[in-house]
C-alpha positions in Angstrom: -59.2 -39.4 14.0 -57.4 -42.0 16.1 -59.3 -43.9 18.7 -57.2 -42.3 21.4 -56.2 -38.9 20.1 -53.1 -37.1 21.4 -54.3 -33.8 22.9 -51.8 -31.1 23.8 -53.0 -28.6 26.5 -51.1 -25.3 26.5 -51.0 -23.9 30.0 -50.7 -25.6 33.4 -53.0 -23.3 35.4 -56.3 -24.5 36.8 -58.1 -24.3 33.5 -55.4 -26.3 31.7 -55.0 -28.9 34.4 -58.7 -29.4 34.8 -59.0 -29.9 31.0 -56.1 -32.3 31.0 -57.4 -34.5 33.8 -60.9 -34.7 32.1 -59.3 -35.7 28.8 -57.0 -38.3 30.5 -60.0 -39.8 32.4 -61.8 -40.1 29.1 -59.0 -42.1 27.5 -57.1 -39.4 25.5 -53.3 -39.3 25.4 -52.5 -36.0 27.1 -49.5 -33.7 27.1 -49.5 -30.4 29.0 -46.9 -27.8 28.0 -46.2 -24.9 30.3 -43.9 -22.0 29.6 -42.9 -21.7 33.3 -43.9 -23.9 36.2 -47.3 -25.4 37.1 -49.6 -22.7 38.5 -47.0 -20.0 37.9 -49.4 -17.6 36.2 -52.8 -16.2 37.3 -53.8 -19.4 39.2 -50.9 -19.2 41.6 -51.8 -15.6 42.5 -55.5 -16.1 43.1 -57.1 -16.0 46.5 -58.9 -19.2 45.6 -62.5 -18.3 46.4 -65.2 -20.8 45.4 -68.8 -19.7 45.7 -72.3 -20.2 44.4 -74.0 -17.0 45.4 -75.0 -15.7 41.9 -78.3 -14.4 40.5 -78.0 -15.8 36.9 -79.3 -19.3 36.4 -76.6 -20.2 33.9 -73.9 -19.2 36.4 -75.5 -21.4 39.0 -75.7 -24.3 36.5 -72.0 -24.0 35.8 -71.2 -24.1 39.5 -73.5 -27.1 40.0 -71.1 -29.0 37.7 -67.9 -27.5 39.1 -68.9 -28.2 42.8 -69.7 -31.8 42.0 -66.1 -32.2 40.9 -64.6 -30.3 43.9 -66.7 -32.5 46.2 -65.4 -35.6 44.5 -61.7 -34.6 44.9 -62.4 -33.6 48.5 -64.1 -36.9 49.3 -61.1 -38.7 47.8 -58.8 -36.8 50.2 -57.0 -35.1 47.3 -58.1 -31.5 47.9 -58.5 -29.4 51.0 -61.6 -27.2 50.8 -61.9 -24.5 53.5 -65.7 -24.3 54.0 -65.8 -20.9 55.7 -68.9 -19.7 53.9 -69.5 -16.9 51.4 -71.5 -13.7 52.1 -72.4 -11.5 49.2 -73.6 -8.0 50.2 -76.6 -6.2 48.8 -77.0 -2.4 48.8 -80.5 -2.1 47.5 -83.9 -3.7 47.8 -83.6 -4.7 44.1 -80.5 -6.7 44.8 -82.1 -8.4 47.8 -85.0 -9.4 45.5 -82.4 -11.0 43.1 -80.9 -12.7 46.1 -84.3 -14.1 47.1 -84.7 -15.6 43.7 -81.1 -16.9 43.9 -81.9 -18.8 47.1 -84.7 -20.7 45.2 -82.5 -21.4 42.2 -79.6 -22.6 44.4 -81.9 -24.9 46.4 -83.0 -26.5 43.1 -79.3 -27.0 42.2 -78.6 -28.6 45.6 -76.9 -25.7 47.2 -77.7 -24.2 50.7 -78.1 -20.5 51.1 -80.2 -18.0 53.0 -80.9 -14.3 53.1 -79.8 -12.0 55.9 -81.2 -8.6 56.5 -78.8 -5.7 57.3 -79.4 -5.9 61.0 -78.6 -9.6 60.9 -75.2 -9.4 59.2 -73.3 -9.2 62.4 -74.4 -12.8 63.2 -72.0 -13.8 60.5 -69.4 -11.1 60.7 -69.4 -9.4 64.2 -67.1 -6.7 63.0 -69.0 -5.7 59.9 -70.7 -2.3 59.5 -74.1 -2.5 57.8 -74.1 1.2 56.8 -75.5 1.5 53.3 -76.4 -2.1 53.1 -79.8 -3.8 52.6 -78.6 -7.2 53.6 -76.9 -10.2 51.9 -77.0 -13.8 50.8 -74.9 -16.4 52.6 -73.8 -19.9 51.4 -72.4 -21.8 54.4 -70.8 -24.5 52.2 -68.7 -22.2 50.1 -65.2 -21.2 50.9 -61.7 -21.3 49.4 -59.1 -23.7 48.1 -55.3 -23.4 47.4 -55.1 -23.1 43.6 -51.4 -24.2 43.6 -52.3 -27.4 45.5 -55.2 -28.0 43.1 -52.9 -27.7 40.1 -50.1 -29.9 41.6 -52.7 -32.6 42.5 -54.1 -32.6 39.0 -50.6 -32.8 37.5 -50.0 -35.9 39.6 -53.3 -37.4 38.5 -52.5 -36.7 34.8 -49.1 -38.4 35.1 -50.7 -41.4 36.9 -52.9 -41.8 34.0 -50.0 -41.9 31.6 -50.0 -38.2 30.6 -47.1 -35.8 30.6 -46.7 -32.4 32.1 -43.8 -30.5 30.6 -42.7 -27.4 32.5 -40.5 -24.6 31.2 -41.6 -25.7 27.7 -42.7 -22.5 26.0 -44.5 -22.8 22.7 -42.5 -21.0 19.9 -44.2 -21.9 16.7 -46.9 -24.0 15.0 -47.1 -26.0 11.8 -50.4 -27.5 10.6 -50.3 -31.0 9.2 -53.1 -32.7 7.1 -54.4 -34.1 10.4 -53.0 -32.3 13.4 -50.2 -30.0 14.4 -46.4 -29.9 14.9 -45.7 -27.7 17.9 -42.2 -26.2 18.2 -41.3 -25.7 21.8 -38.2 -24.8 23.8 -37.8 -28.6 24.4 -38.3 -29.8 20.9 -41.2 -30.7 18.6 -44.5 -32.0 20.0 -47.0 -33.6 17.7 -50.7 -33.2 18.4 -54.0 -34.3 17.0 -55.9 -31.7 19.0 -54.7 -28.6 20.8 -56.4 -26.8 23.7 -55.3 -23.2 24.3 -55.6 -22.7 28.1 -52.7 -20.2 28.4 -54.5 -17.7 30.6 -53.2 -14.2 30.2 -50.9 -15.5 27.4 -53.8 -17.1 25.5 -54.0 -14.3 22.9 -50.3 -14.8 22.1 -50.8 -18.5 21.7 -53.8 -17.9 19.5 -51.7 -15.7 17.3 -49.3 -18.5 16.7 -52.2 -20.4 15.1 -53.2 -17.4 13.1 -56.2 -16.6 15.3 -57.3 -13.4 17.1 -58.4 -13.9 20.6 -59.8 -10.9 22.6 -58.8 -11.8 26.2 -57.5 -8.8 28.2 -55.0 -9.4 31.0 -56.5 -7.2 33.8 -54.3 -6.3 36.8 -55.7 -7.1 40.2 -54.0 -6.7 43.6 -54.4 -8.4 47.0 -53.0 -7.8 50.4 -52.9 -9.6 53.8 -54.5 -7.8 56.7 -52.6 -8.5 59.9 -54.4 -8.5 63.3 -53.0 -7.8 66.7 -55.5 -10.2 68.2 -56.9 -13.3 66.6 -60.6 -13.3 65.8 -62.7 -15.5 68.0 -64.7 -16.6 64.9 -63.9 -17.6 61.4 -64.7 -14.7 59.1 -66.4 -15.9 55.9 -65.7 -14.6 52.4 -67.4 -11.2 52.1 -68.0 -9.7 48.7 -69.4 -6.3 47.9 -70.3 -6.8 44.3 -73.6 -7.8 42.6 -73.6 -8.0 38.8 -71.0 -5.2 38.6 -72.6 -3.0 41.2 -70.8 -2.3 44.5 -67.2 -1.4 45.6 -65.8 -4.8 44.5 -64.2 -5.2 47.9 -63.8 -8.7 49.1 -62.1 -10.1 52.1 -61.9 -13.4 54.1 -60.2 -15.4 56.8 -56.8 -16.7 56.0 -55.4 -17.5 59.5 -56.5 -16.5 63.0 -54.3 -13.4 62.9 -54.7 -12.7 59.2 -57.2 -11.9 56.5 -56.8 -11.6 52.8 -58.5 -8.7 50.9 -58.7 -7.5 47.3 -60.9 -5.4 45.0 -62.8 -7.3 42.3 -63.1 -4.2 40.1 -60.5 -2.1 38.3 -60.7 1.4 36.9 -58.1 1.0 34.1 -59.1 -0.9 31.0 -55.6 -0.9 29.6 -54.3 -4.5 29.3 -51.2 -5.6 31.1 -48.2 -7.2 29.5 -48.1 -10.6 31.3 -44.3 -10.8 30.9 -43.5 -7.4 32.2 -46.2 -6.3 34.7 -45.3 -5.4 38.3 -46.3 -8.3 40.4 -46.2 -6.3 43.7 -49.2 -4.4 45.2 -48.8 -0.7 44.5 -49.1 1.9 47.4 -52.1 3.6 45.9 -53.9 0.2 45.8 -53.0 -0.5 49.4 -54.5 2.9 50.4 -57.7 2.3 48.5 -58.1 -1.2 50.0 -57.5 0.3 53.5 -60.1 2.9 53.0 -62.7 0.4 51.8 -61.9 -1.9 54.7 -62.2 0.9 57.3 -65.7 1.6 55.9 -66.9 -2.0 56.0 -65.0 -3.5 59.0 -64.0 -0.4 61.0 -63.1 -2.1 64.4 -60.8 -5.0 63.5 -58.3 -5.5 66.4 -55.1 -3.7 65.5 -55.6 -4.2 61.8 -52.7 -3.3 59.5 -51.6 -3.9 55.9 -49.2 -6.9 55.4 -47.6 -8.2 52.3 -49.3 -7.6 48.9 -49.1 -9.0 45.4 -50.6 -8.5 42.0 -52.0 -11.0 39.5 -53.8 -10.9 36.2 -57.5 -11.6 35.5 -57.8 -12.8 31.8 -61.2 -11.3 31.0 -63.5 -11.2 28.0 -65.7 -8.4 26.8 -68.8 -9.9 28.4 -66.9 -11.3 31.4 -67.8 -14.9 30.6 -65.2 -17.4 29.6 -64.4 -18.6 26.1 -64.8 -22.4 25.8 -64.7 -24.1 22.4 -63.3 -23.5 18.9 -62.7 -19.9 17.8 -63.2 -21.2 14.2 -65.7 -24.0 13.8 -64.0 -25.0 10.6 -61.0 -26.0 12.8 -62.6 -28.0 15.6 -59.3 -29.5 16.7 -58.2 -26.2 18.1 -60.1 -25.5 21.2 -59.9 -22.4 23.5 -60.4 -22.4 27.3 -59.6 -18.9 28.5 -61.0 -15.7 29.8 -62.5 -16.7 33.1 -60.7 -14.0 35.0 -62.0 -13.5 38.5 -63.8 -16.8 38.5 -61.3 -19.1 36.9 -60.6 -21.1 40.0 -64.2 -21.8 40.8 -65.2 -22.5 37.2 -62.1 -24.5 36.2 -63.6 -28.0 36.6 -66.6 -27.2 34.5 -64.5 -25.3 31.9 -62.2 -28.3 31.7 -65.2 -30.6 31.3 -66.7 -28.5 28.4 -63.3 -28.0 26.7 -62.7 -31.8 26.8 -66.2 -32.3 25.3 -65.3 -30.0 22.4 -62.0 -31.7 21.9 -63.2 -35.3 21.9 -66.8 -35.1 20.9 -67.1 -31.8 18.9 -69.8 -30.4 21.2 -70.5 -29.9 24.9 -72.3 -33.2 25.3 -72.1 -33.2 29.1 -73.6 -29.8 29.5 -76.2 -28.8 26.9 -76.4 -25.0 26.6 -72.7 -24.5 27.1 -72.5 -23.5 23.4 -73.2 -20.1 24.9 -69.5 -20.0 25.9 -68.2 -20.4 22.4 -65.8 -17.6 21.3 -68.1 -16.6 18.4 -67.6 -13.5 16.3 -70.2 -11.6 18.4 -68.4 -12.5 21.7 -64.8 -12.5 20.6 -64.5 -8.7 20.5 -62.3 -6.1 22.3 -63.5 -5.2 25.7 
């Protein structure tokens, strides 16, 4: 292997761009190829939430690494992070017990959080109804970012380090060489020593060009804006009604003084979407469902009405954890970074870090234990 290998990253969403900048900062020669424009896929349609309110220690560990990177970019003035806070709701005493343990784990990881009982929730969200709730866990430092701004910033950083970002450069075919690959694209042949598949909802199609099978399902999700006749006199934090798959999946947050953003983090249909043909507008049934959930949880918002809506795709795996690393360990120069649907924005920096480790060092040297994210035969199965 050359001292400075040429790594081609396929996909210019948050996972691809975070991988690319990590590679470039470690001295690799980097080219990003993107079939459309930077952040034109799932990343550009995300609501951009970044939070640490989880009950699994590994999930908190991943976010410890990712938040360190977000804080670095924020301190450098490169990224605007809206620290509005993140409230995850609990419906049962058992969930509150998990939240209590999470507060301790987060404190050990350097995160601030605290429990709120049901009768205290209106301290955070005056308009919330606590009916059916036991309480919640709140992280005051969490919030949201603009994924498009993140990707564009990273593209600029990659270029500044000598890398390339080729837009409207779809991958058409692959030829293996004795050491590396010839990638046929719409803009000619690109040679690579190492390839990272970070193509999001298109990652299975990219894998197929290399003769691999990748079980990442493009799952449709829809979001809407909620317009208010009167501005709120407080900043509404991110509110999530979902704990380890339990709950309605409703989440909503402040966007502007007169506007909220809402979506449902669960879907009923398990049928995968065609990423080239899906309807990218919010369907009427989904708007009605969202309105019903919002009326139940925040029934007295001032003159609330549904505004514009849109749809995006969550690329998800069977166990709802991302794939990071080689699909086939006998081909370590082909690395996958995909399947983080629903949490791709907030995990992108650490996924990029781990993917770069696999590409350059052959193991996740910066995060021992990240081997758990390998797309092994037991994990790379249909959902």
